[in-house]
C-alpha positions in Angstrom: 308.9 62.9 91.8 309.9 61.3 95.1 309.5 57.6 95.3 308.8 56.0 98.7 309.9 52.6 99.6 307.1 50.2 100.6 306.8 49.9 104.3 304.3 47.1 104.4 302.3 48.7 107.2 298.8 47.4 107.5 296.0 49.2 109.3 292.7 47.3 109.9 289.9 47.6 112.5 288.4 44.7 114.4 284.8 45.5 115.5 283.5 42.9 118.0 279.9 42.7 118.9 278.3 41.6 122.1 280.7 39.0 123.5 280.3 36.7 126.5 282.8 38.2 128.9 282.6 38.9 132.7 282.3 42.6 131.9 279.3 42.1 129.6 277.6 39.8 132.0 278.4 42.2 134.9 276.4 45.0 133.3 273.2 43.6 134.6 272.3 44.4 138.2 270.1 41.3 138.6 269.1 38.0 136.9 265.9 39.4 135.3 267.9 42.2 133.6 270.6 39.8 132.6 268.0 37.5 130.9 266.5 40.5 129.2 269.9 41.5 127.8 270.4 37.9 126.5 267.0 37.9 124.9 267.7 41.3 123.3 271.0 39.9 121.8 269.1 36.8 120.5 266.5 39.0 118.8 268.8 41.6 117.3 271.8 39.4 116.2 271.4 37.2 113.1 273.6 34.6 114.8 271.1 34.6 117.7 273.6 34.6 120.7 276.5 36.3 122.3 279.9 35.8 120.7 282.5 33.8 122.4 285.9 35.5 123.2 287.5 32.8 121.0 285.5 34.1 118.0 286.9 37.6 118.4 290.4 36.2 119.0 290.3 34.1 115.8 289.4 37.2 113.8 292.3 39.1 115.5 294.7 36.3 114.7 293.6 36.2 111.1 294.3 40.0 110.7 297.7 39.6 112.4 298.6 36.5 110.3 300.4 36.2 106.9 297.0 35.0 105.5 295.9 38.7 105.7 299.1 40.2 104.4 297.3 42.0 101.6 294.3 43.1 103.7 294.6 46.7 104.4 292.2 49.5 105.4 289.4 47.2 106.2 286.9 46.9 109.1 286.3 43.3 110.2 283.1 42.8 112.1 283.1 39.9 114.5 279.5 40.5 115.7 277.3 37.7 114.5 275.9 39.9 111.7 274.6 42.7 113.9 276.2 45.4 111.8 274.6 44.1 108.7 271.0 44.6 109.8 
């Protein structure tokens, strides 16, 4: 039997939801459509609003930190609960 030395490689996935970025806001061709998009997020996201880029960054920093050293093979949703409904 061949024994492999531990490599301590972690592979995780960060799955952000609708996040307030220029790209997201730029999807709407006009203010009416933009407001409809915001209303849709408010209705379909348990948190009730767009995520902030800092929310996604905090999740990424956690996964990259020593605090997550034993987290492996997981998918972390930073989506305000959208994936759970």
